[in-house]
C-alpha positions as CSV (number, residue, x, y, z in Angstrom):
1,M,125.7,62.6,-6.7
2,G,122.1,64.2,-6.3
3,A,120.7,62.9,-9.4
4,A,121.8,58.7,-7.5
5,S,120.1,60.5,-5.2
6,A,117.0,61.1,-6.5
7,S,117.0,57.9,-8.6
8,A,117.1,55.8,-5.6
9,G,114.0,57.7,-4.0
10,E,112.2,57.1,-7.2
11,G,112.7,53.3,-7.2
12,R,111.7,53.1,-2.9
13,R,108.3,53.9,-4.6
14,I,106.1,50.6,-3.5
15,G,103.9,49.9,-6.9
16,L,101.0,47.3,-6.7
17,Q,99.7,44.8,-10.1
18,L,96.0,45.9,-9.8
19,Y,95.5,42.4,-10.7
20,T,95.9,41.7,-7.2
21,V,92.3,43.4,-6.8
22,R,90.8,43.0,-9.9
23,D,87.6,41.4,-8.7
24,L,86.9,44.5,-6.3
25,L,88.2,47.2,-9.2
26,K,85.2,45.4,-10.6
27,N,82.3,46.0,-8.2
28,D,84.2,49.8,-7.1
29,F,86.7,51.2,-8.9
30,E,87.6,53.8,-7.4
31,G,87.0,52.9,-3.8
32,T,89.7,50.1,-4.4
33,L,91.6,52.7,-5.8
34,R,91.5,54.9,-3.1
35,N,92.3,51.7,-0.5
36,V,95.1,51.3,-2.3
37,A,96.4,54.8,-1.6
38,L,95.2,54.9,1.4
39,F,98.0,51.3,2.5
40,G,100.7,53.8,1.1
41,Y,101.0,52.2,-2.9
42,S,102.0,55.1,-4.3
43,E,102.5,53.1,-8.1
44,V,100.1,51.0,-9.8
45,E,100.5,49.1,-12.8
46,F,97.4,47.9,-14.5
47,A,96.0,44.5,-16.1
48,G,93.0,44.7,-18.5
49,I,90.3,47.2,-15.9
50,L,91.0,50.2,-16.9
51,G,87.5,51.6,-15.4
52,P,84.8,53.4,-17.3
53,D,86.6,56.7,-19.3
54,V,90.7,55.4,-19.2
55,R,91.0,60.0,-19.1
56,R,88.6,60.3,-16.2
57,T,91.0,57.3,-14.0
58,G,94.2,59.3,-14.8
59,E,92.5,61.9,-13.4
60,L,91.4,59.9,-10.4
61,L,95.1,58.5,-9.7
62,R,96.5,62.1,-9.4
63,S,93.5,63.0,-7.0
64,L,94.9,60.2,-5.1
65,G,98.4,60.8,-5.2
66,L,99.3,57.6,-7.7
67,S,100.6,57.3,-11.0
68,A,101.1,54.3,-13.4
69,P,104.0,53.9,-15.0
70,S,103.7,50.0,-16.3
71,L,100.5,49.0,-18.2
72,H,100.1,45.4,-19.1
73,L,98.5,44.9,-23.0
74,E,97.6,41.3,-24.2
75,Y,100.4,41.0,-27.1
76,G,97.9,40.4,-30.2
77,N,96.8,44.5,-28.8
78,L,100.3,45.6,-29.2
79,R,101.3,43.9,-32.3
80,D,97.6,44.7,-34.5
81,K,96.2,47.7,-32.5
82,T,99.7,49.1,-31.8
83,G,98.8,52.4,-31.9
84,S,95.7,52.2,-29.5
85,S,97.8,50.5,-27.3
86,F,100.0,53.5,-27.0
87,D,97.3,55.8,-26.7
88,L,96.2,53.9,-23.6
89,A,99.3,54.1,-21.7
90,H,99.5,58.1,-22.7
91,S,96.4,58.5,-21.5
92,L,96.5,56.9,-18.1
93,G,100.6,58.4,-17.9
94,S,102.7,55.1,-18.5
95,R,105.7,54.7,-19.4
96,F,106.1,51.0,-20.2
97,V,103.7,49.2,-21.8
98,V,104.4,44.6,-21.1
99,C,103.7,41.6,-23.1
100,P,101.9,39.9,-20.0
101,W,101.3,36.4,-21.7
102,L,101.6,34.9,-24.9
103,D,99.1,32.2,-25.8
104,P,100.1,28.7,-26.6
105,P,100.0,28.0,-30.2
106,E,101.7,31.5,-30.4
107,R,104.7,29.6,-28.8
108,Q,105.2,26.1,-29.5
109,T,109.1,25.3,-31.3
110,I,111.8,28.0,-31.3
111,D,111.0,29.3,-34.7
112,D,107.7,30.3,-32.9
113,W,109.6,31.9,-30.2
114,K,112.6,33.7,-32.9
115,R,109.4,35.4,-34.2
116,I,108.4,36.1,-31.4
117,C,111.3,38.2,-30.6
118,D,111.6,40.1,-34.1
119,E,107.4,41.6,-33.3
120,L,108.9,42.7,-29.9
121,N,111.4,44.4,-31.7
122,R,109.0,46.2,-34.4
123,I,107.0,46.9,-31.4
124,G,109.5,47.6,-29.0
125,E,111.1,50.3,-31.9
126,L,107.9,51.8,-32.3
127,A,107.1,52.1,-28.7
128,A,110.7,53.9,-28.7
129,R,109.4,56.5,-30.8
130,A,105.9,57.5,-29.2
131,G,108.3,57.4,-25.6
132,L,108.2,54.5,-24.1
133,T,109.3,51.3,-23.6
134,L,108.3,47.7,-24.1
135,A,108.8,45.2,-21.9
136,Y,108.0,41.5,-21.4
137,H,106.9,40.0,-18.2
138,N,107.3,36.5,-17.4
139,H,105.7,33.2,-16.6
140,D,106.8,30.0,-15.8
141,F,107.0,28.3,-19.7
142,E,109.7,30.7,-20.8
143,F,111.4,27.9,-18.9
144,A,111.2,24.8,-20.1
145,D,113.6,23.0,-22.5
146,L,112.7,23.2,-26.2
147,A,114.2,21.2,-28.8
148,G,118.0,20.9,-27.7
149,G,117.5,21.8,-24.2
150,I,116.9,25.7,-25.4
151,L,115.1,27.9,-22.9
152,P,112.7,30.2,-24.3
153,Y,113.5,32.7,-21.9
154,D,117.7,32.6,-23.0
155,V,115.9,33.0,-27.0
156,L,114.0,36.1,-25.8
157,L,117.3,37.6,-24.4
158,S,119.4,37.2,-26.8
159,R,117.7,37.6,-29.8
160,T,115.9,41.2,-28.8
161,D,117.5,44.2,-28.5
162,E,117.8,45.5,-25.4
163,R,117.7,49.0,-27.1
164,F,114.4,48.5,-27.4
165,V,112.8,45.1,-25.0
166,K,113.3,45.2,-21.6
167,F,112.1,43.0,-19.3
168,E,109.2,42.4,-16.5
169,L,110.8,39.6,-13.8
170,D,107.7,37.8,-12.0
171,V,110.2,36.2,-9.2
172,Y,107.1,33.8,-8.2
173,W,107.4,32.6,-12.1
174,A,110.7,32.4,-11.9
175,T,111.1,30.3,-8.9
176,R,108.4,28.3,-10.3
177,G,110.5,27.9,-13.6
178,N,113.8,27.2,-11.0
179,L,115.2,30.8,-11.9
180,D,117.1,32.4,-10.3
181,S,116.1,35.4,-10.0
182,A,119.0,37.5,-8.2
183,L,121.6,35.3,-10.6
184,V,119.8,36.3,-13.5
185,L,119.9,40.6,-12.4
186,R,123.2,40.7,-12.3
187,A,123.8,38.8,-15.1
188,H,121.6,41.9,-17.3
189,P,121.6,44.8,-15.7
190,S,120.6,46.5,-18.7
191,R,117.4,44.5,-19.7
192,F,116.0,44.5,-15.8
193,R,113.6,47.5,-15.5
194,L,110.2,46.5,-13.6
195,L,109.9,43.8,-11.0
196,H,106.8,41.3,-10.2
197,L,107.2,40.8,-6.1
198,K,104.6,37.6,-5.6
199,D,106.0,35.3,-2.6
200,M,105.6,31.0,-2.8
201,A,103.3,29.1,0.1
202,T,105.0,25.6,0.5
203,D,102.3,24.4,-1.8
204,G,103.1,26.1,-4.3
205,S,100.4,29.3,-4.4
206,T,100.8,33.0,-4.3
207,T,100.9,34.2,-0.8
208,E,101.6,38.0,1.1
209,L,105.5,38.7,1.0
210,G,107.3,37.6,3.9
211,R,105.1,34.6,4.2
212,G,106.4,32.0,1.3
213,T,110.0,30.8,1.0
214,I,110.7,33.2,-1.0
215,D,114.6,35.2,-0.2
216,F,113.2,38.9,-1.4
217,A,116.6,40.7,1.0
218,G,118.5,38.5,-1.9
219,I,116.3,40.0,-4.7
220,L,116.1,43.4,-3.6
221,D,119.7,43.7,-3.5
222,A,120.0,42.5,-6.8
223,A,117.5,44.5,-8.2
224,F,118.7,47.5,-7.0
225,E,122.3,47.4,-7.9
226,S,121.0,46.2,-11.3
227,G,119.5,49.4,-12.3
228,V,115.4,47.7,-11.8
229,Q,113.0,51.2,-11.9
230,H,109.5,49.9,-10.4
231,M,108.5,47.3,-7.9
232,F,105.3,46.2,-7.8
233,V,103.5,43.5,-5.4
234,E,100.9,41.1,-6.8
235,Q,99.0,38.1,-5.5
236,D,97.3,35.9,-7.6
237,I,94.7,34.8,-5.9
238,S,93.7,35.6,-2.4
239,A,90.3,35.3,0.3
240,D,91.1,38.9,1.5
241,P,93.0,40.7,-0.7
242,L,93.1,43.9,0.5
243,R,94.0,42.2,3.6
244,S,97.2,40.9,1.5
245,I,97.8,43.6,0.2
246,E,98.5,45.6,3.5
247,I,100.7,42.4,4.7
248,S,102.7,42.8,1.9
249,I,103.5,46.5,2.3
250,A,104.2,45.8,5.8
251,F,106.9,43.9,4.6
252,L,108.2,45.5,2.5
253,R,108.2,48.8,4.7
254,R,110.8,46.8,6.9
255,Q,113.6,46.1,4.8
256,P,116.1,48.6,4.1
257,H,115.9,49.6,0.4
258,F,112.3,50.5,1.7
259,A,112.8,52.1,5.1
260,Q,112.6,55.7,4.3
261,G,110.5,55.2,1.0
262,R,106.5,55.6,0.6
């Protein structure tokens, strides 16, 4: 019971995918991270902008009470520069390395997707040997029919080895792809360890949590039941990113799962 309680407490930590504040990071890296911490986020997930010195970034995170359990790295770098990619993760104290995107030429046919799965299995096994876990992050192209009505996401789930490849479910893009996020989380409880919390406005754009059309209560219930370990707020476009992330974390704090956690 003690271990279960500790796990639940860790699950209530609220993270931010830093792509949300990418332009602010470019102008004031340290100040932006400081604001993220002041709003109450305790975890961050990097995507491309790591600061001028990665080791210094790790020190900065610790000084602000932040951790970076997950790191987005380009598929090509994970495939072709595996060792240096893992070194970056270790420098930031990350446990998950995430493939965030696949360029269109890589993913035209079912055979392409099979090759991608084989590569992910290879990278994931190497990650495990390095004390890391590989995860795959979706957009909506994974839910477009291939020949014969096969969905790329089904290929990913069935052909990758669950020992070495986990998933980061982006609920906004899943919704755009007509996927029921709560249903897929419950259907594959061993696969999903990371979650992107991103709301959809009525015009299809991203918006602050609670101001859109996505049912987060059901998704959060499923996420906690299925063993998701880290959840990151994200908003692709905002006229005022700091205000947006403040609104989104306030929304999460009103949800039962997060009411007692930071």
